[in-house]
Each structure stands twice: as structure tokens, then as C-alpha cells.
C-alpha positions as CSV (number, residue, x, y, z in Angstrom):
1,X,65.6,-17.9,3.6
2,X,63.2,-15.1,3.5
3,X,62.5,-12.5,6.2
4,X,59.5,-13.2,8.3
5,X,57.7,-10.1,6.9
6,X,54.3,-11.4,8.2
7,X,55.5,-10.5,11.7
8,X,54.8,-6.8,11.1
9,X,57.8,-5.1,9.4
10,X,56.6,-2.1,7.5
11,X,57.5,-2.5,3.9
12,X,57.2,-0.2,0.9
13,X,57.0,-2.7,-1.9
14,X,56.3,-1.2,-5.3
15,X,56.3,-3.4,-8.4
16,X,59.2,-2.8,-10.7
17,X,58.0,-0.4,-13.5
18,X,58.6,-1.1,-17.1
19,X,61.8,0.6,-18.3
20,X,63.2,1.1,-14.9
21,X,66.9,1.4,-14.7
22,X,69.1,-1.3,-13.3
23,X,69.8,-1.2,-9.6
24,X,73.5,-0.6,-10.3
25,X,72.8,2.6,-12.4
26,X,70.1,3.5,-9.9
27,X,72.6,3.5,-7.0
28,X,75.0,5.6,-9.1
29,X,72.2,8.1,-9.7
30,X,71.3,8.0,-6.0
31,X,74.9,8.6,-5.0
32,X,75.2,11.5,-7.4
33,X,72.0,13.1,-6.0
34,X,73.1,12.6,-2.4
35,X,76.6,14.0,-3.2
36,X,75.0,17.0,-5.0
37,X,72.8,17.8,-2.1
38,X,75.8,18.0,0.2
39,X,74.8,15.0,2.3
40,X,78.2,13.5,2.2
41,X,79.8,16.5,3.8
42,X,81.1,16.2,7.4
43,X,79.2,17.6,10.3
44,X,82.0,18.8,12.5
45,X,79.8,21.0,14.7
46,X,77.4,18.2,15.4
47,X,80.1,15.7,16.4
48,X,81.9,18.4,18.5
49,X,78.7,19.0,20.3
50,X,78.0,15.4,20.9
51,X,81.5,14.8,22.1
52,X,81.4,17.8,24.5
53,X,78.0,16.6,25.9
54,X,79.4,13.2,26.6
55,X,82.5,14.5,28.2
56,X,80.3,16.7,30.5
57,X,78.1,13.7,31.2
58,X,81.2,11.5,32.0
59,X,82.5,14.3,34.2
60,X,79.2,14.5,36.1
61,X,79.2,10.7,36.6
62,X,82.8,10.9,38.0
63,X,81.9,13.8,40.3
64,X,78.8,11.9,41.5
65,X,80.9,8.8,42.1
66,X,83.3,10.8,44.3
67,X,80.6,12.6,46.2
68,X,78.5,9.6,46.9
69,X,81.3,7.5,48.4
70,X,80.3,4.4,50.2
71,X,76.6,4.2,49.1
72,X,74.5,1.8,47.2
73,X,73.3,4.8,45.2
74,X,76.6,4.3,43.4
75,X,74.8,1.6,41.3
76,X,72.9,4.5,39.6
77,X,76.3,6.0,38.6
78,X,77.3,2.5,37.3
79,X,74.2,2.4,35.2
80,X,74.8,5.9,33.9
81,X,78.4,4.9,33.0
82,X,77.0,2.0,31.0
83,X,74.9,4.4,29.0
84,X,77.7,7.0,28.5
85,X,80.2,4.3,27.4
86,X,77.6,3.1,24.8
87,X,77.2,6.6,23.5
88,X,81.0,6.9,23.2
89,X,80.9,3.6,21.3
90,X,78.4,5.0,18.8
91,X,80.9,7.9,18.2
92,X,83.7,5.4,17.8
93,X,81.6,3.4,15.3
94,X,81.0,6.5,13.2
95,X,84.7,7.5,13.3
96,X,85.5,3.9,12.1
97,X,83.3,4.7,9.0
98,X,85.2,7.9,8.3
99,X,82.0,9.9,9.1
100,X,83.5,12.4,11.6
101,X,86.6,13.8,10.0
102,X,87.6,14.2,6.3
103,X,91.0,12.6,7.0
104,X,91.1,8.8,7.3
105,X,94.0,9.0,9.8
106,X,92.1,11.5,12.0
107,X,89.1,9.2,12.0
108,X,91.2,6.2,12.9
109,X,92.9,8.1,15.8
110,X,89.6,9.3,17.1
111,X,88.0,5.9,16.7
112,X,90.8,4.1,18.5
113,X,90.9,6.6,21.3
114,X,87.2,6.3,21.9
115,X,86.8,2.6,21.4
116,X,89.9,1.5,23.3
117,X,90.7,4.4,25.7
118,X,87.1,5.2,26.7
119,X,85.0,2.1,26.0
120,X,87.6,-0.6,26.4
121,X,87.0,-2.5,23.2
122,X,89.7,-3.2,20.6
123,X,89.4,-0.9,17.6
124,X,91.3,-3.3,15.3
125,X,89.0,-6.2,16.3
126,X,85.9,-4.1,15.7
127,X,87.2,-2.8,12.3
128,X,88.0,-6.3,11.1
129,X,84.7,-7.7,12.1
130,X,82.5,-4.8,11.1
131,X,84.2,-4.2,7.7
132,X,83.4,-7.8,6.8
133,X,79.8,-7.3,8.0
134,X,79.3,-4.2,5.8
135,X,80.8,-5.9,2.7
136,X,78.3,-8.9,2.9
137,X,75.5,-8.2,5.4
138,X,73.5,-11.3,6.4
139,X,75.5,-13.5,3.9
140,X,76.1,-17.0,5.1
141,X,79.8,-17.7,5.5
142,X,80.9,-14.1,5.0
143,X,79.1,-12.0,7.6
144,X,80.6,-12.6,11.0
145,X,77.6,-11.1,12.7
146,X,75.5,-14.2,11.8
147,X,78.2,-16.8,12.4
148,X,77.1,-19.3,15.0
149,X,78.1,-18.3,18.6
150,X,75.9,-18.6,21.6
151,X,73.0,-17.7,19.4
152,X,72.2,-19.4,16.0
153,X,71.0,-17.0,13.3
154,X,70.4,-19.5,10.5
155,X,68.6,-22.8,10.4
156,X,71.6,-24.9,9.4
157,X,73.5,-23.8,12.5
158,X,70.5,-24.5,14.7
159,X,70.0,-27.9,13.2
160,X,73.7,-28.9,13.8
161,X,73.6,-27.8,17.5
162,X,74.2,-30.6,20.0
163,X,74.3,-30.9,23.8
164,X,74.1,-27.7,25.8
165,X,74.2,-25.5,22.7
166,X,71.2,-27.4,21.3
167,X,69.3,-26.6,24.6
168,X,70.3,-23.0,24.4
169,X,69.4,-22.7,20.7
170,X,66.0,-24.2,21.3
171,X,65.2,-21.5,23.9
172,X,67.3,-18.7,22.4
173,X,64.4,-16.3,21.9
174,X,63.6,-16.3,25.6
175,X,67.3,-16.2,26.5
176,X,68.2,-13.4,24.1
177,X,67.8,-10.3,26.3
178,X,69.1,-12.1,29.5
179,X,72.2,-13.0,27.5
180,X,72.7,-9.3,26.6
181,X,73.4,-8.7,30.3
182,X,76.7,-10.5,29.6
183,X,77.4,-8.9,26.2
184,X,79.6,-6.2,27.8
185,X,81.8,-8.9,29.3
186,X,81.8,-10.8,26.0
187,X,83.0,-7.7,24.1
188,X,85.9,-7.1,26.5
189,X,86.9,-10.8,26.5
190,X,86.9,-10.9,22.6
191,X,88.9,-7.7,22.5
192,X,91.5,-9.2,24.9
193,X,91.6,-12.4,22.9
194,X,92.2,-10.5,19.7
195,X,94.9,-8.2,21.1
196,X,96.8,-11.1,22.8
197,X,96.3,-13.6,20.0
198,X,98.8,-14.7,17.5
199,X,97.4,-13.1,14.4
200,X,98.4,-9.7,13.0
201,X,96.8,-6.8,14.9
202,X,97.0,-3.3,13.7
203,X,98.1,-0.9,16.5
204,X,98.5,-3.8,19.0
205,X,100.9,-1.9,21.2
206,X,98.9,1.3,21.5
207,X,95.7,-0.6,22.1
208,X,97.1,-2.7,24.8
209,X,98.6,0.4,26.5
210,X,95.2,2.3,26.2
211,X,93.2,-0.6,27.6
212,X,95.7,-1.1,30.4
213,X,95.5,2.6,31.4
214,X,91.7,2.6,31.2
215,X,91.3,-0.6,33.2
216,X,93.8,0.6,35.8
217,X,92.0,3.9,36.3
218,X,88.6,2.4,36.4
219,X,89.3,-0.6,38.6
220,X,91.6,1.2,41.0
221,X,89.1,4.0,41.5
222,X,86.2,1.7,42.1
223,X,87.9,-0.6,44.5
224,X,89.6,2.3,46.3
225,X,86.4,4.1,47.0
226,X,83.9,1.3,47.5
227,X,83.8,-1.8,49.8
228,X,84.6,-5.0,48.0
229,X,81.1,-6.3,47.5
230,X,79.8,-2.9,46.4
231,X,82.7,-2.6,44.0
232,X,81.9,-5.9,42.3
233,X,78.2,-4.9,42.1
234,X,79.2,-1.5,40.6
235,X,81.2,-3.3,37.8
236,X,78.5,-5.8,37.3
237,X,75.8,-3.1,36.8
238,X,78.0,-1.0,34.5
239,X,78.8,-4.0,32.3
240,X,75.3,-5.2,32.3
241,X,73.8,-1.9,31.2
242,X,76.5,-1.4,28.6
243,X,75.9,-4.9,27.2
244,X,72.1,-4.6,27.1
245,X,72.3,-1.1,25.5
246,X,74.8,-2.1,22.9
247,X,73.0,-5.4,22.0
248,X,69.6,-3.8,22.0
249,X,70.8,-1.1,19.6
250,X,72.4,-3.4,17.1
251,X,69.9,-6.3,17.2
252,X,67.0,-4.6,15.3
253,X,69.3,-3.8,12.3
254,X,69.5,-7.1,10.5
255,X,68.1,-10.0,12.5
256,X,65.0,-11.3,10.8
257,X,65.8,-9.7,7.5
258,X,66.8,-11.5,4.3
259,X,69.6,-14.0,4.8
260,X,71.7,-14.3,1.6
261,X,72.9,-17.9,0.7
262,X,76.7,-18.4,0.4
263,X,78.0,-17.5,-3.0
264,X,74.8,-15.6,-4.1
265,X,75.4,-12.6,-6.3
266,X,73.5,-9.4,-5.5
267,X,74.1,-5.9,-6.6
268,X,75.1,-3.4,-4.0
269,X,71.7,-1.6,-3.7
270,X,69.7,-4.8,-3.3
271,X,72.2,-6.4,-1.0
272,X,72.3,-3.5,1.5
273,X,68.6,-2.7,1.4
274,X,67.1,-6.2,1.5
275,X,69.2,-7.2,4.6
276,X,68.7,-4.0,6.6
277,X,65.9,-2.6,8.7
278,X,65.2,1.0,9.8
279,X,63.6,1.9,13.1
280,X,61.1,4.8,13.0
281,X,61.2,7.5,15.6
282,X,63.0,10.4,14.1
283,X,65.4,12.6,16.0
284,X,65.0,11.1,19.5
285,X,65.4,7.6,18.2
286,X,68.6,8.7,16.4
287,X,69.9,10.0,19.7
288,X,69.0,6.8,21.5
289,X,70.5,4.5,18.8
290,X,73.4,6.7,17.7
291,X,72.0,6.9,14.2
292,X,71.7,3.1,13.9
293,X,68.0,3.6,13.4
294,X,68.8,4.6,9.8
295,X,70.4,1.3,9.1
296,X,69.5,1.2,5.4
297,X,71.0,4.6,4.7
298,X,74.0,3.8,6.9
299,X,74.8,0.7,4.8
300,X,74.3,2.5,1.5
301,X,76.5,5.4,2.6
302,X,78.7,4.2,5.5
303,X,80.7,7.4,5.7
304,X,77.7,9.6,5.9
305,X,77.5,11.8,9.0
306,X,74.6,11.1,11.4
307,X,72.7,14.3,10.8
308,X,72.3,13.7,7.1
309,X,70.8,10.2,7.4
310,X,67.2,11.4,7.9
311,X,67.3,13.6,4.8
312,X,68.8,10.8,2.7
313,X,66.1,8.4,3.8
314,X,63.6,10.1,1.5
315,X,65.9,9.8,-1.5
316,X,66.5,6.2,-0.8
317,X,62.8,5.4,-0.4
318,X,62.1,7.0,-3.7
319,X,64.8,5.0,-5.4
320,X,63.6,1.7,-3.8
321,X,60.0,2.5,-4.8
322,X,61.1,3.1,-8.4
323,X,63.2,-0.1,-8.5
324,X,60.6,-2.3,-6.7
325,X,63.0,-3.0,-3.9
326,X,61.3,-3.6,-0.5
327,X,62.3,-0.9,2.0
328,X,61.7,-2.1,5.6
329,X,61.0,0.3,8.5
330,X,59.2,-0.4,11.7
331,X,58.9,0.8,15.3
332,X,61.5,-0.3,17.8
333,X,59.0,-2.3,19.8
334,X,57.9,-4.1,16.6
335,X,61.5,-4.7,15.6
336,X,62.1,-6.5,18.8
337,X,59.0,-8.7,18.3
338,X,60.3,-9.6,14.9
339,X,63.8,-10.3,16.2
340,X,62.5,-12.6,18.9
341,X,60.1,-14.3,16.6
342,X,62.8,-15.0,14.1
343,X,65.2,-16.4,16.8
344,X,62.3,-18.6,18.0
345,X,61.7,-19.8,14.4
346,X,65.4,-20.6,13.9
347,X,65.7,-22.2,17.3
348,X,62.9,-24.6,16.5
349,X,65.4,-26.4,14.2
350,X,67.7,-27.2,17.1
351,X,68.8,-30.9,16.7
352,X,66.7,-31.2,13.5
353,X,69.7,-32.6,11.7
354,X,69.0,-36.0,13.2
355,X,65.8,-36.2,11.2
356,X,66.1,-37.2,7.6
357,X,62.4,-37.5,6.6
358,X,61.6,-34.7,4.0
359,X,57.9,-34.8,5.0
360,X,58.8,-34.1,8.6
361,X,61.1,-31.3,7.5
362,X,58.3,-29.8,5.4
363,X,55.9,-29.7,8.3
364,X,58.6,-28.4,10.7
365,X,59.0,-25.4,8.4
366,X,55.3,-24.4,8.5
């Protein structure tokens, strides 16, 4: 399945020049250039500054919560917490990729403390899922991010949908952003299911303890200060903002890009670039998306610190141009248009498995 490039993704496609090196040797050369430029060095001052800023923001939200007391203006605090928790999740994501500290253990400790203790999501669940995604992005059967769930990301899954799921799949483009309102709840539920499941869980005890402490502090504080209805509204707004912010930040990265058939063989450079999309916007977009706007560079160099991604972008574009590999970058607004158009296209195959006529299938794909 090819990406729907006609929907406006900005691509830098240059024909492969005669005598160009193989993508494997090109990536090795790119890696050597990136390392030589110091772009794989850690940015401790940057991350210390971001962490300090978020701690101050969290402290301000808590102070506002205490001062406001019994007031519906508390919903503004709830929304702010949703944003702050998402920014902490971005830091936890970078720590999970060894981008913050030189030591793997230090990154794991920081990532677990941020993801579990602050955000309330299981670090071990995230690591298991996200590591598989990075190894085989958008590959059918191997990337858990495109496995069928409420949303179908590939035509085969949409075609096999029945009953209520078929109805949802048929309208999944229109339902996508409304569904994100519940993504925060979904992430917490999946984390709990993972931690209390039967499988092996790294750090199960410490994660359960951290989540229990976090939930106790959060829930007790909310229900102690606010009336019952307002307390539930507060939690609802916080989870909704968190879910929308998280989902809207990760959605533009791969949806609508190349989907790799199961068992297909691709070299690392092609596999990571063809399946990823950058979002333009520079520094402020990087702040908004926690560096996820440089998705191509992040996939090529997962342990790269956020401040170095923009500089690496130029080197990656040059390599892709030389190798004739499409490099996709577009605006955030256009990325959402592509995402929704792709989901609509996939959703149109809902229930299509009941039709066996090849001619009908051919016209359905137009």
C-alpha cells in the first residue's frame, strides 16, 4: 500500500543518480557525519531546563488548584495539567530512547519515574510497545501501532470488521479526534492491564507502587477539595486534554505513510524514512510536539537529544536526495488532513471482505 502522497505531503524526491552508494553504506556515512559533528552528544543543560520549567509549571498548577478551591475555574487547572503531563510524557519518551543521560540505567530510572510516577503510564508497557514500533515502523504484523484496535490502519483489517466495529471503521475518520478524548483513559487502562497481567513485567513492583502513590495523591486531593460533580468534571477534563494532546502529537508521525507488507525486506534507511513524516514549524513546533516533529531524524537516530534533531535534518535531506529516497515533510494542519483522508480511505473497505468480485474491488480502490 502506498502513501496517499496526492493529498499534499511535501516530498523531496530526487531520482537516484548513477553510481550512488547503497542505502546501507549511505546510512553508515550519514551516521559517521552526524557523530563527527557532535550531534549524538547529550544535551544535559537543555533537559535540565525543560524539567525545571515543567516542575515550576506543575507547582503553579497545584498552587492555583489550592487557591481556587470550590470553583468551576478549576477546569482550567485540569486542562493545564493535561498539557503538563503530556510534556512530562515527552521527556519520558526521550529518556526511554537513552537521549537524556549517557547511562542506560539513569535513563531508565528517569523514564520510569516520569512515565509512571508523574504521568501514570506503565514504562515497561510503553517500552515493549514502542521498541517494536521503532524496529519495524508501519510493517504489517510487526508494528503494534498499526495493529487493529478501535481504529483500522490497513485495508485488510477494515475489510474484516463486522458488527459495531465495522460501523466504527466506516466512520473512523470523523470519529478519530472525538476518540482521542478517551485516549488518556485508554492509556491508563492498558497500563493497568499490563502491570496486573500474567506476563513478565520488568519493574512490576516499583511501577505498581509508583502508580498507586500517584493515583492516591491525585484522587484524594481532587475529591478532598472539590464537590463530587466538580471533581469528576476535573478528572474528565484532565484526561481528555491529555488524550487529545498525546494522540494529536503522535498521529502525524506515520499514519498515511508507506505501509510495509509483512515479511518485506527493507534496509534501515529506507524503512525509517519512507514510513515517517516530519512536521514543519521549527523551534516552536518542536516545543509543542516534544521533538516528534522531527520524526524521520528521530527514527534514524533514536538516542539523539532533541536540540540536535533540527541540525541533523539538513544532513538527512542531503542523503535522501542523493539516494533518491522520498523525504516527507508538511505542515501540521496538512498532516492532519492527510491522516484523516487516509483513515477515510481505509475505512471505506469496512465489510468489503463479503464481496468477492475483482471488478468491484478494483473500482472500490479508485
